[in-house]
C-alpha positions in Angstrom: 75.5 105.6 134.8 76.4 102.3 136.6 77.8 104.1 139.6 75.0 106.6 139.7 72.3 103.9 139.7 74.1 102.0 142.4 74.2 105.1 144.6 70.5 105.8 143.9 69.7 102.3 145.0 71.7 102.8 148.1 69.7 105.9 148.9 66.6 103.8 149.4 68.2 102.5 152.6 67.6 104.1 156.0 69.4 107.5 156.1 72.4 106.5 158.2 73.0 103.3 156.3 72.5 105.0 153.0 75.1 107.7 153.9 77.6 105.1 155.1 77.0 102.9 152.0 77.5 105.8 149.6 80.7 106.8 151.4 82.2 103.3 151.2 81.1 102.9 147.6 82.7 106.1 146.5 86.0 105.3 148.2 86.0 102.0 146.4 85.6 103.8 143.1 88.8 105.7 143.8 90.6 102.5 145.0 89.8 100.6 141.8 90.5 103.5 139.5 94.0 103.7 141.0 94.6 99.9 140.9 93.4 99.6 137.3 96.0 102.2 136.3 98.9 100.3 137.8 100.1 98.8 134.5 102.9 99.4 132.2 100.8 100.6 129.3 99.3 103.4 131.3 102.6 104.8 132.3 104.0 104.4 128.8 101.1 105.9 126.9 98.6 107.9 129.0 100.7 110.7 130.5 102.0 111.9 127.1 98.5 111.6 125.5 96.7 113.3 128.4 98.9 116.5 128.4 99.1 116.9 124.7 96.6 119.9 124.9 99.1 121.7 127.1 101.7 121.4 124.4 99.2 122.8 121.9 98.6 125.7 124.2 102.2 126.6 124.0 102.9 126.1 127.7 106.6 126.0 128.8 108.2 122.6 128.6 108.8 122.6 132.3 105.1 123.0 132.9 104.3 120.2 130.4 106.8 117.9 132.2 105.2 118.7 135.5 101.7 117.9 134.2 103.1 114.6 132.7 104.5 113.7 136.1 101.2 114.5 137.7 99.4 112.2 135.3 101.9 109.4 136.1 101.1 109.8 139.8 97.3 109.5 139.2 97.1 105.9 140.4 98.8 106.7 143.7 96.7 109.9 144.1 93.5 108.0 143.6 94.4 105.3 146.1 95.4 108.1 148.5 92.0 109.7 148.1 90.4 106.3 148.9 92.3 106.0 152.1 92.7 109.7 153.1 89.0 110.5 153.3 88.7 108.2 156.2 91.3 109.9 158.4 90.6 113.3 159.9 94.2 114.3 159.7 94.3 113.5 155.9 90.7 114.2 154.9 91.2 117.8 153.7 94.3 116.9 151.7 92.4 114.0 150.1 89.4 116.1 149.2 91.7 118.8 147.8 93.6 116.2 145.8 90.2 115.0 144.3 89.2 118.5 143.4 92.5 119.2 141.6 92.5 115.8 139.9 89.0 116.1 138.5 89.5 119.8 137.7 92.6 119.0 135.7 90.9 116.1 133.9 88.0 118.4 133.0 90.3 121.0 131.5 92.4 118.5 129.6 89.5 116.4 128.3 87.0 119.2 127.9 86.4 121.8 125.2 89.7 123.5 125.9 91.7 120.3 125.6 91.1 117.0 123.7 87.4 118.0 123.4 86.3 114.3 123.5 84.2 112.0 125.6 81.3 114.2 126.6 80.2 111.8 129.3 83.2 112.4 131.5 82.8 116.2 131.6 79.8 116.1 134.0 81.3 112.9 135.6 84.3 114.9 136.9 82.0 117.6 138.2 79.8 115.0 139.8 82.7 113.2 141.5 84.0 116.4 142.9 80.6 117.3 144.4 80.2 113.8 145.8 83.5 113.8 147.6 82.8 117.2 149.1 79.2 116.3 150.1 80.0 112.8 151.5 83.3 113.6 153.3 83.4 117.4 153.7 81.3 117.6 156.9 82.8 117.6 160.4 80.4 114.8 161.3 81.9 112.4 158.9 82.6 109.3 160.9 85.5 106.9 160.7 85.6 103.9 158.5 84.8 101.4 161.3 81.8 103.5 162.3 80.5 103.7 158.7 81.0 100.0 158.2 78.9 99.3 161.4 76.2 101.6 160.0 76.4 99.8 156.6 76.1 96.5 158.4 72.7 97.4 159.7 71.4 96.8 156.2 72.3 93.4 154.6 71.0 94.7 151.2 73.3 97.7 151.4 76.3 95.6 152.5 75.7 93.2 149.7 75.5 95.9 147.0 78.6 97.7 148.2 80.4 94.4 148.6 79.6 93.3 145.1 80.8 96.7 143.8 84.0 96.3 145.6 84.7 92.7 144.6 83.4 92.4 141.0 86.2 94.5 139.5 88.5 91.6 140.4 86.8 89.6 137.7 87.7 92.2 135.1 91.3 90.9 135.1 89.9 87.6 133.7 87.5 89.1 131.3 84.4 88.1 133.4 83.3 91.6 134.3 83.3 94.7 132.1 86.3 97.0 132.4 84.2 100.2 132.6 82.1 98.6 135.4 85.4 98.1 137.1 86.4 101.8 136.9 89.2 101.2 134.3 88.4 104.3 132.2 91.6 105.9 130.9 93.7 103.1 132.6 94.9 101.6 129.3 93.9 98.4 131.0 91.0 97.3 128.8 90.6 94.8 125.9 92.1 96.0 122.6 91.2 95.4 119.0 93.1 96.0 115.7 91.1 95.9 112.5 93.2 95.3 109.4 92.0 95.8 105.8 93.2 95.6 102.2 93.5 98.4 99.7 90.5 97.0 97.8 88.4 97.0 101.0 89.4 100.6 101.7 88.3 101.5 98.2 84.8 100.0 98.8 84.3 102.0 102.1 82.2 105.2 102.1 84.4 108.3 101.8 83.7 109.3 105.4 85.1 106.0 106.6 88.2 105.9 104.3 89.7 108.8 106.4 90.2 106.3 109.3 92.2 103.8 107.1 96.0 104.1 107.3 99.0 102.0 106.2 100.6 99.5 108.6 104.3 99.8 108.8 106.2 96.4 108.4 103.0 94.4 108.7 103.1 90.7 109.4 101.1 89.0 106.6 100.4 86.0 108.8 98.1 88.0 111.0 97.9 91.5 109.6 96.8 93.2 106.4 98.4 96.3 104.7 96.0 98.8 106.2 94.5 99.4 109.7 91.0 100.9 110.3 91.2 103.2 113.3 87.8 102.3 114.9 88.5 104.2 118.1 88.8 107.5 116.2 85.7 106.5 114.2 83.7 105.9 117.5 84.9 109.2 119.0 83.9 111.1 115.8 80.5 109.4 115.6 79.5 109.3 119.2 81.8 111.8 121.0 82.4 109.0 123.6 84.6 105.9 123.5 83.3 102.6 122.2 82.6 99.7 124.5 86.0 98.2 125.0 84.8 94.6 125.3 85.1 91.7 122.8 81.4 91.6 122.2 81.4 95.3 121.4 84.3 94.9 119.0 82.5 91.9 117.3 79.4 94.0 116.7 81.6 96.8 115.2 83.5 94.3 113.0 80.3 92.7 111.6 79.2 96.2 110.6 82.5 97.1 108.9 82.9 93.6 107.4 79.7 94.1 105.4 81.7 96.3 103.0 84.0 93.4 102.1 83.9 91.7 98.7 86.3 88.9 99.4 86.7 86.9 102.6 90.3 88.0 103.0 89.6 91.7 102.7 89.5 92.4 106.5 90.3 90.7 109.8 90.3 91.8 113.4 92.6 90.7 116.2 91.3 91.2 119.8 93.4 90.9 123.0 91.2 90.3 126.0 91.8 91.2 129.6 92.3 87.5 130.3 95.2 87.3 127.9 93.4 85.6 125.0 94.1 86.6 121.4 91.2 86.2 119.1 91.1 86.4 115.3 87.8 87.5 113.7 87.2 87.0 109.9 84.1 87.8 107.8 81.6 85.0 107.8 83.0 83.1 110.7 80.4 82.4 113.4 83.1 82.3 116.1 86.6 83.8 116.3 89.7 81.7 116.0 91.7 81.5 119.3 95.3 82.4 118.5 96.4 82.4 122.1 94.5 80.8 125.0 
């Protein structure tokens, strides 16, 4: 919705400036989507998770390995799309890469695959259409020409400039990760919600299914059980929860209402800026474990 509203705003500009602004903005989306995925957690976790449906389909191991390698290359492919659409010699390859990338994502995340996150199903279709519409014509100008057209409107240049620069702030926790195109990058704030056995017993039955034991838990920070709030969010809303400390805090206050004793639950949040925060029932502010 953020990107769509930005592009609708840009379409209020004069036609040539609007077209140039939308082209630059779309290429910046691919640039940041690729950059956000350049982290160790993405390469360690996301390829195996993404292609799990292919294993469930019974595809040969060599095909699964190929898909896994393809997912590992996603950051490079997205950055290639960002750059390739601006060069006539590479434009067709960049557009084809985008079509394959979004098509594969739709299959693996859609009803035939993980069957989660309803919002990204039309998103993948929409992104494919935007790439073809904005860059598929023979009249598509070079990047310098589009920047000159964009420069004719200071409002358009400011909006596109902000969209391109604000994602830098996400690395310090000053701008939302999803506004920085970090979806499925494994590069977002994380939260672990720990509970006791008695707390689990006080939860409604439908919520008890998301509570599982913690192996070798550290009693200094953890409790014997973990509440899988990400699975709960996916089951309730069919989309991911907001991966920001303020979103986790709202979720924790709701869950903590089931506690009888102060020590029944706690939540540890790791922010994009590297802070580690401890939330406990009744505390107005979290305890900073690591600055």
